[in-house]
C-alpha positions as CSV (number, residue, x, y, z in Angstrom):
1,M,8.3,26.8,-26.1
2,G,11.6,26.2,-28.0
3,K,11.8,25.3,-31.6
4,K,8.8,23.1,-32.0
5,T,7.4,21.9,-35.3
6,I,5.2,24.3,-37.2
7,E,2.7,22.7,-39.7
8,K,3.8,22.3,-43.3
9,N,4.4,25.6,-45.0
10,A,3.2,26.0,-48.6
11,I,5.2,29.2,-49.0
12,T,8.5,27.5,-48.4
13,E,7.5,24.1,-50.0
14,G,4.7,24.6,-52.6
15,V,4.6,25.6,-56.3
16,I,5.8,29.2,-56.3
17,W,3.5,30.8,-58.8
18,K,0.4,29.1,-57.5
19,Q,1.2,30.0,-53.9
20,L,2.0,33.6,-54.9
21,L,-1.4,34.0,-56.5
22,I,-3.2,32.3,-53.6
23,F,-1.5,34.6,-51.2
24,F,-1.7,37.7,-53.4
25,F,-5.4,37.8,-54.2
26,P,-6.7,38.2,-50.6
27,I,-4.1,40.9,-50.0
28,M,-5.2,42.7,-53.2
29,L,-8.9,42.4,-52.4
30,G,-8.3,43.4,-48.8
31,T,-6.4,46.5,-49.9
32,L,-9.1,47.4,-52.4
33,I,-11.7,47.1,-49.7
34,Q,-9.7,49.3,-47.4
35,Q,-9.4,51.9,-50.0
36,L,-13.1,51.6,-50.6
37,Y,-13.6,53.2,-47.1
38,T,-12.3,56.5,-48.3
39,T,-13.6,56.1,-51.8
40,V,-17.2,55.7,-50.6
41,D,-16.6,58.8,-48.4
42,T,-15.4,60.7,-51.4
43,I,-18.3,59.7,-53.7
44,I,-21.0,60.4,-51.1
45,V,-19.4,63.7,-50.0
46,G,-18.9,64.8,-53.6
47,R,-22.5,64.0,-54.5
48,F,-24.3,65.1,-51.3
49,V,-22.1,67.7,-49.7
50,G,-20.3,69.6,-52.5
51,K,-17.2,70.3,-54.6
52,A,-15.2,72.0,-51.8
53,A,-15.9,69.1,-49.4
54,L,-14.8,66.6,-52.2
55,A,-11.5,68.5,-52.6
56,S,-11.1,68.4,-48.8
57,V,-11.6,64.7,-48.3
58,G,-9.7,63.6,-51.4
59,G,-7.0,66.3,-51.3
60,P,-5.1,67.6,-48.2
61,A,-6.9,65.3,-45.7
62,A,-6.1,62.2,-47.9
63,V,-2.4,63.2,-48.3
64,L,-1.9,63.7,-44.5
65,S,-3.8,60.6,-43.5
66,T,-1.9,58.6,-46.1
67,I,1.5,59.8,-44.7
68,V,0.6,58.6,-41.2
69,V,-0.7,55.2,-42.3
70,T,2.1,54.5,-44.8
71,F,4.8,55.5,-42.3
72,F,3.3,53.2,-39.7
73,N,2.9,50.4,-42.3
74,G,6.6,50.7,-43.0
75,L,7.2,49.9,-39.3
76,A,4.6,47.1,-39.4
77,N,6.3,45.6,-42.5
78,G,9.5,45.6,-40.5
79,A,7.9,43.6,-37.8
80,A,6.2,41.3,-40.4
81,V,9.6,40.6,-42.0
82,I,11.1,39.4,-38.7
83,I,8.0,37.4,-37.9
84,A,8.0,35.8,-41.3
85,Q,11.7,34.8,-40.9
86,Y,10.9,33.3,-37.5
87,Y,8.0,31.4,-38.9
88,G,10.0,30.1,-41.9
89,A,12.7,29.0,-39.4
90,K,10.0,27.3,-37.2
91,D,11.3,29.2,-34.2
92,R,8.2,29.4,-32.0
93,R,9.8,31.1,-29.0
94,S,11.0,34.0,-31.1
95,L,7.7,34.1,-33.0
96,H,5.8,34.5,-29.8
97,V,8.0,37.4,-28.6
98,G,7.9,39.1,-32.0
99,V,4.1,39.1,-32.2
100,H,3.6,40.5,-28.7
101,T,6.3,43.2,-29.2
102,A,4.8,44.3,-32.5
103,Y,1.2,44.4,-31.2
104,L,2.0,46.5,-28.1
105,F,4.2,48.8,-30.2
106,S,1.3,49.5,-32.5
107,V,-0.9,50.5,-29.5
108,V,1.7,52.9,-28.0
109,I,2.6,54.6,-31.3
110,S,-1.1,55.1,-32.2
111,L,-1.8,57.0,-29.0
112,I,1.1,59.3,-29.7
113,V,0.0,59.9,-33.3
114,S,-3.6,60.5,-32.3
115,L,-2.7,63.3,-29.8
116,T,-0.1,64.9,-32.1
117,G,-2.2,64.8,-35.2
118,T,-5.3,66.2,-33.5
119,V,-3.4,69.2,-32.2
120,L,-1.3,69.9,-35.3
121,T,-4.1,69.5,-37.9
122,P,-4.7,73.2,-38.6
123,W,-1.0,74.0,-38.9
124,L,-0.4,71.0,-41.3
125,L,-3.2,72.1,-43.5
126,K,-2.0,75.7,-43.6
127,I,1.5,74.8,-44.8
128,M,-0.1,72.8,-47.6
129,N,-1.6,76.0,-49.0
130,T,-5.1,74.5,-48.4
131,P,-7.7,76.9,-50.0
132,Q,-9.8,78.8,-47.4
133,D,-13.0,77.3,-48.7
134,M,-11.6,73.8,-47.9
135,M,-10.0,74.5,-44.6
136,A,-13.0,74.0,-42.2
137,D,-14.1,70.7,-43.7
138,S,-10.5,69.4,-43.9
139,I,-9.9,70.2,-40.2
140,T,-13.1,68.4,-39.2
141,Y,-12.4,65.3,-41.2
142,L,-8.7,65.0,-40.1
143,R,-9.4,65.5,-36.4
144,I,-12.0,62.8,-36.3
145,Y,-9.7,60.6,-38.3
146,F,-6.8,61.1,-35.9
147,M,-9.0,60.5,-32.9
148,G,-9.7,57.1,-34.3
149,I,-6.3,56.3,-35.6
150,L,-5.8,53.6,-32.9
151,F,-8.2,51.3,-34.7
152,T,-6.5,51.8,-38.1
153,L,-3.0,51.1,-36.8
154,V,-3.9,48.1,-34.7
155,Y,-5.7,46.6,-37.6
156,N,-2.7,47.2,-40.0
157,M,-0.2,45.7,-37.5
158,G,-2.5,42.7,-36.8
159,S,-3.1,42.0,-40.5
160,A,0.7,42.4,-41.2
161,I,1.4,39.8,-38.5
162,M,-1.3,37.4,-40.0
163,R,0.1,37.8,-43.6
164,A,3.7,37.2,-42.3
165,V,2.7,33.7,-41.3
166,G,0.9,33.1,-44.6
167,D,-2.7,34.0,-43.7
168,S,-4.1,36.7,-46.1
169,R,-7.7,35.4,-46.0
170,R,-8.9,36.5,-42.5
171,P,-7.8,40.1,-43.0
172,L,-9.8,40.1,-46.2
173,L,-12.9,38.7,-44.5
174,Y,-12.8,41.2,-41.7
175,L,-12.4,44.1,-44.1
176,L,-15.3,42.9,-46.2
177,I,-17.6,43.0,-43.2
178,C,-16.4,46.4,-42.2
179,C,-16.7,47.8,-45.7
180,V,-20.4,46.9,-45.8
181,M,-20.8,48.6,-42.4
182,N,-19.0,51.7,-43.7
183,I,-21.3,52.0,-46.7
184,I,-24.4,51.7,-44.5
185,L,-23.1,54.2,-42.0
186,D,-22.1,56.7,-44.8
187,I,-25.6,56.6,-46.2
188,V,-27.2,56.9,-42.7
189,M,-24.9,59.7,-41.4
190,V,-24.2,61.8,-44.5
191,V,-27.4,61.3,-46.7
192,G,-29.9,60.5,-43.9
193,M,-28.8,62.5,-40.9
194,K,-27.1,65.3,-42.9
195,M,-23.9,65.2,-40.8
196,G,-21.8,66.3,-43.8
197,I,-18.1,65.6,-43.8
198,A,-18.1,64.7,-40.1
199,G,-20.5,61.9,-40.8
200,A,-18.2,60.4,-43.5
201,A,-15.2,60.5,-41.1
202,L,-17.2,58.9,-38.3
203,A,-18.4,56.2,-40.6
204,T,-14.9,55.3,-41.5
205,V,-13.6,55.4,-37.9
206,I,-16.4,53.2,-36.6
207,S,-15.9,50.6,-39.3
208,Q,-12.2,50.5,-38.8
209,C,-12.8,50.0,-35.1
210,V,-14.7,46.8,-35.9
211,S,-11.9,45.6,-38.1
212,A,-9.3,46.1,-35.3
213,V,-11.4,44.1,-32.9
214,L,-11.8,41.2,-35.3
215,V,-8.1,41.1,-36.1
216,T,-7.2,41.1,-32.4
217,W,-9.8,38.4,-31.6
218,S,-8.2,36.2,-34.3
219,L,-4.7,36.7,-33.0
220,T,-5.8,35.5,-29.6
221,R,-7.6,32.4,-30.9
222,A,-6.9,31.3,-34.4
223,Y,-3.2,30.3,-34.6
224,D,-1.5,27.4,-32.9
225,A,2.0,28.6,-33.7
226,M,1.3,32.0,-32.1
227,K,-1.4,33.2,-29.8
228,L,-1.7,36.8,-28.6
229,K,-2.1,36.9,-24.8
230,F,-2.8,40.3,-23.3
231,R,-1.2,39.4,-20.0
232,E,2.1,38.7,-21.9
233,L,2.1,42.0,-23.8
234,R,5.5,43.6,-23.5
235,M,8.2,44.9,-25.8
236,D,11.3,42.9,-26.0
237,A,14.2,45.3,-26.6
238,R,16.2,42.9,-28.7
239,V,13.3,41.9,-31.0
240,L,12.1,45.5,-31.2
241,R,15.5,46.6,-32.4
242,K,15.4,44.0,-35.1
243,E,11.9,45.0,-36.2
244,L,12.8,48.7,-36.2
245,K,16.1,48.1,-38.1
246,I,14.0,46.9,-41.0
247,G,10.9,49.0,-40.3
248,V,12.4,52.4,-39.8
249,P,14.1,52.7,-43.2
250,G,10.8,51.4,-44.8
251,A,8.8,53.9,-42.8
252,L,11.2,56.8,-43.7
253,Q,10.9,55.7,-47.4
254,A,7.1,55.8,-47.1
255,C,7.3,59.2,-45.3
256,A,9.6,60.5,-48.0
257,Y,6.9,59.7,-50.6
258,G,4.4,61.4,-48.3
259,V,6.5,64.6,-48.0
260,T,6.8,64.9,-51.8
261,N,3.1,64.3,-52.0
262,V,2.5,67.2,-49.7
263,V,4.7,69.4,-52.0
264,I,2.8,68.1,-55.0
265,Q,-0.6,68.7,-53.3
266,A,0.5,72.3,-52.5
267,S,1.5,72.7,-56.1
268,V,-1.8,71.3,-57.3
269,N,-3.7,73.6,-55.0
270,S,-2.0,76.5,-56.6
271,F,-3.9,75.7,-59.8
272,G,-7.3,76.2,-58.1
273,T,-10.2,74.1,-56.6
274,D,-11.1,72.5,-60.0
275,T,-7.6,71.1,-60.4
276,A,-7.5,70.0,-56.8
277,A,-10.9,68.2,-57.1
278,G,-9.7,66.5,-60.4
279,W,-6.5,65.5,-58.7
280,A,-8.5,64.1,-55.7
281,A,-10.7,61.9,-57.9
282,Y,-7.6,60.9,-60.0
283,G,-6.0,59.7,-56.7
284,K,-9.0,57.4,-56.1
285,L,-8.8,55.9,-59.6
286,D,-5.0,55.3,-59.8
287,M,-5.3,53.7,-56.3
288,I,-6.6,50.7,-58.1
289,F,-3.2,50.3,-59.7
290,W,-1.3,51.0,-56.5
291,T,-3.5,48.5,-54.6
292,V,-2.5,45.7,-57.0
293,S,1.2,46.7,-57.2
294,S,1.6,47.0,-53.4
295,A,-0.2,43.7,-52.8
296,L,2.2,42.0,-55.1
297,G,5.1,43.7,-53.3
298,A,3.8,42.5,-49.9
299,A,3.4,39.0,-51.3
300,V,7.0,38.8,-52.5
301,T,8.2,40.3,-49.2
302,T,6.6,37.5,-47.3
303,F,7.8,34.8,-49.7
304,A,11.4,36.1,-49.5
305,G,11.2,36.4,-45.7
306,Q,9.9,33.0,-45.0
307,N,12.2,31.2,-47.5
308,Y,15.2,33.2,-46.2
309,G,14.3,32.1,-42.7
310,A,14.1,28.5,-44.0
311,G,17.5,28.8,-45.7
312,K,16.1,28.4,-49.2
313,M,17.9,31.1,-51.2
314,D,17.1,29.6,-54.6
315,R,13.4,29.9,-53.8
316,V,13.9,33.5,-52.6
317,Y,15.1,34.7,-56.0
318,K,12.8,32.5,-58.0
319,S,9.9,34.0,-56.1
320,I,11.0,37.5,-57.1
321,R,11.4,36.6,-60.8
322,V,7.9,34.9,-60.9
323,N,6.4,37.9,-59.1
324,V,7.8,40.4,-61.6
325,V,6.0,38.5,-64.4
326,I,2.7,38.3,-62.5
327,S,3.0,42.0,-61.6
328,Y,3.3,43.1,-65.2
329,I,0.4,41.0,-66.4
330,F,-1.9,42.4,-63.7
331,T,-0.8,46.0,-63.7
332,G,-0.6,46.2,-67.5
333,A,-4.2,45.2,-67.7
334,I,-5.2,47.8,-65.1
335,I,-3.3,50.5,-67.0
336,I,-5.2,49.7,-70.2
337,V,-8.6,49.7,-68.5
338,L,-8.0,53.0,-66.7
339,F,-6.6,54.7,-69.8
340,A,-9.6,53.6,-71.9
341,F,-12.4,54.1,-69.4
342,C,-11.3,56.8,-67.1
343,E,-13.8,59.4,-68.3
344,P,-17.0,57.4,-67.3
345,L,-15.2,56.4,-64.1
346,Y,-14.7,60.0,-63.2
347,H,-18.5,60.5,-63.2
348,M,-18.7,58.4,-60.0
349,F,-17.0,61.3,-58.2
350,T,-18.4,64.4,-59.8
351,T,-20.6,65.8,-62.6
352,D,-18.6,68.9,-63.1
353,P,-17.3,68.8,-66.7
354,K,-14.2,70.9,-66.0
355,V,-13.1,68.7,-63.1
356,I,-13.6,65.6,-65.2
357,G,-11.6,67.0,-68.1
358,I,-8.7,67.9,-65.9
359,G,-8.7,64.5,-64.2
360,V,-8.9,62.6,-67.5
361,Y,-5.9,64.6,-68.9
362,M,-3.8,63.9,-65.9
363,L,-4.5,60.2,-65.8
364,R,-3.8,59.6,-69.5
365,F,-0.7,61.7,-69.3
366,L,0.9,59.9,-66.3
367,I,-0.4,56.4,-65.9
368,P,1.6,54.6,-68.7
369,S,4.8,55.5,-66.8
370,Y,3.6,53.5,-63.8
371,L,5.2,50.5,-65.4
372,L,8.5,51.8,-64.0
373,S,7.2,51.6,-60.5
374,V,6.2,47.9,-60.9
375,L,9.8,46.8,-61.2
376,L,10.8,49.1,-58.4
377,E,8.1,47.6,-56.1
378,N,9.2,44.0,-56.8
379,L,12.9,44.5,-56.3
380,S,12.4,46.6,-53.1
381,G,9.9,44.1,-51.8
382,G,12.2,41.1,-52.4
383,L,15.1,42.9,-50.7
384,R,12.9,43.9,-47.8
385,G,12.1,40.2,-47.2
386,L,15.8,39.5,-46.9
387,G,16.1,42.4,-44.3
388,D,18.1,44.5,-46.9
389,V,16.5,47.9,-46.6
390,L,19.2,50.5,-46.0
391,W,20.5,51.0,-49.6
392,P,17.1,50.7,-51.3
393,T,15.9,53.4,-49.0
394,I,18.9,55.6,-49.8
395,F,18.3,55.2,-53.5
396,T,14.6,56.1,-53.0
397,F,15.6,59.2,-51.1
398,G,17.9,60.2,-53.9
399,G,15.2,59.9,-56.5
400,L,12.7,61.9,-54.4
401,F,14.9,64.6,-52.9
402,F,17.4,65.1,-55.7
403,V,15.1,64.6,-58.7
404,R,11.4,64.9,-58.0
405,L,11.4,67.8,-55.4
406,P,13.9,70.0,-57.3
407,W,11.9,69.5,-60.5
408,I,8.6,70.5,-58.8
409,I,10.0,73.4,-56.8
410,I,12.0,74.9,-59.6
411,L,10.4,74.0,-63.0
412,T,6.8,73.8,-62.0
413,K,7.0,77.3,-60.5
414,I,8.7,78.6,-63.7
415,H,6.3,77.1,-66.2
416,H,3.2,76.6,-64.0
417,K,1.8,73.7,-66.1
418,V,0.2,70.6,-64.8
419,E,2.2,68.3,-67.1
420,I,5.5,69.7,-65.9
421,L,4.4,68.7,-62.4
422,L,3.4,65.2,-63.5
423,I,6.7,64.4,-65.2
424,S,8.4,64.4,-61.8
425,Y,6.9,61.0,-61.1
426,P,8.6,58.9,-63.9
427,L,11.8,60.9,-63.5
428,A,12.2,59.9,-59.9
429,W,11.3,56.2,-60.5
430,G,13.8,56.0,-63.4
431,A,16.6,57.6,-61.3
432,T,15.9,55.2,-58.4
433,L,15.9,52.1,-60.7
434,L,19.3,53.1,-62.2
435,C,20.8,52.6,-58.8
436,L,18.6,49.8,-57.5
437,I,19.0,47.3,-60.4
438,P,22.8,47.0,-60.2
439,Y,22.6,46.8,-56.4
440,Y,20.0,44.1,-56.5
441,F,22.1,41.9,-58.8
442,W,25.3,42.6,-56.9
443,R,23.6,41.5,-53.6
444,K,22.1,38.5,-55.3
445,K,25.5,37.3,-56.6
446,R,27.1,37.6,-53.1
447,R,24.2,35.9,-51.3
448,M,24.0,33.0,-53.8
449,S,27.8,32.6,-53.6
450,T,27.6,32.3,-49.8
451,Y,24.6,30.0,-50.1
452,G,26.4,27.7,-52.6
453,S,29.4,27.5,-50.3
454,H,27.2,26.6,-47.4
455,L,25.5,23.8,-49.5
456,Q,28.9,22.3,-50.4
457,K,30.0,22.2,-46.8
458,S,26.7,20.5,-45.9
């Protein structure tokens, strides 16, 4: 194969703000659609099965499934960074090897997760202090979810590969198809066939199976620069090490957030089922914010990775600056809308006035502080695209394990108030940023100095 010419690349050559928006919108919409899978489950289960089932789907089950998916997505993002750099450098041989290594890795790891998760589900729910009236439903939902995790992880890896080479539209199209299927299956299985929480889980798994098949089909046919060939599936040790070198710190960072969320969920559960249900619905509403924020983070990672591979350091840092501005425009608007209209939005999930009241209070108390996380997402995403993940991960661990967890474990138990629990979020973000911002500018100064010296020699 060698280093053959890859078609003109808009990410490394086009107008930055336009290309960021063109690339960002499909990612954002795709992530929203993916979240709609579980949101539809939550709405239908809350309306047609009951309050305890709502708390099960949106509470412990959501936390554990999110830990698994976000951990794997960290690994997938590591593979995507390496693939983006190969694509930016127009190195087709390495691109081919990177794609096949990443895809096979996703299949192997998903089989391990499926077996482990299915066996350990009751124990995991027990250590989260899951209320007894939620335990049976949570076990049912999670076990079905874990049995079908292969489809979720294969889709996530495949879509990460596609985005790494600048294609964010096909993953969006496939998720749109599957979302419609999910809604239809939810109505049929939960409302029509009265299958309860098992029906909601099966609807999600079947829909995600279709998305995995569609992504795999595209990887085998749609790209001239890289084509997935099943007979050539193997894991190259050298490339896998590169992908894991970036992916593992990111996965551990995601897992660290997941661990603190388990502790937070256990603390929320201690306030009773009404608070747990309010927190579950709150998690679906604030996911709108996280969807946009994470999509912008993914966009800047791809831009940084491809431009770094192409040797265009000036475009790397300009992309990050432009993305910060775009991020605050979009997420600021979302914060205003959620703050103003959260009460009617809660009625989508439940009609219980006590649950709605608790949820509204939590959202309005916490969501303005999310502006801190926007900067954190952008700086981390840009550094990730450059392959610089170790120190950002260490800073994140510091904010989580030396600020958020001690605050929850010590002060929340002493005062036992919801607002004391919620304050742990902005405290951790602020502490992380105090370390990350100086590090970012120090690394930028060094990289640009090296880049300038290289240009002079050229």
